[in-house]
Residue, then its C-alpha position, 0 to 999 in steps of 0.5 A: m594568322s597563326s602558323n596553322e592557318a598560314k599555307k606556304i607556297t611551294k614551287e609546285d603551286l607556282e608552276a601550276k598557276l603559271r601553266e594555267i595562266r599560260g594556257e589561257v594566254d595561248k587560247a587568247v592568242g590563238t583566237a586573236k591571230p586570224a583577226l589580227s592578220a586580217v587587220v594587218v592586210a587591210v591596213g597594208v592595202a589602205v596604205i598602198s592605195i593612199s600612196f598610189l592616189i597621192g602619187l597620182k595627184m602629185g603627178r598631175k600637178k607636176n605634169t608639163v604641157i608641151e605645145i608643138k607648132r608647125i611652121 
């Protein structure tokens, strides 16, 4: 490449490209945010439900049976 063919990169070129990339990222985040929220809620409900069921099962195993007899 000769000096005539080489284009120098300026500060404005870098800023313009970064703004373009940031705009694309902001759009992607904006569209993914509602779906991500739904996934987080679903995982939270699943964890709480599984914890409840495991606790229920453990409670049945450790449950003490007391017999009372009248004399």
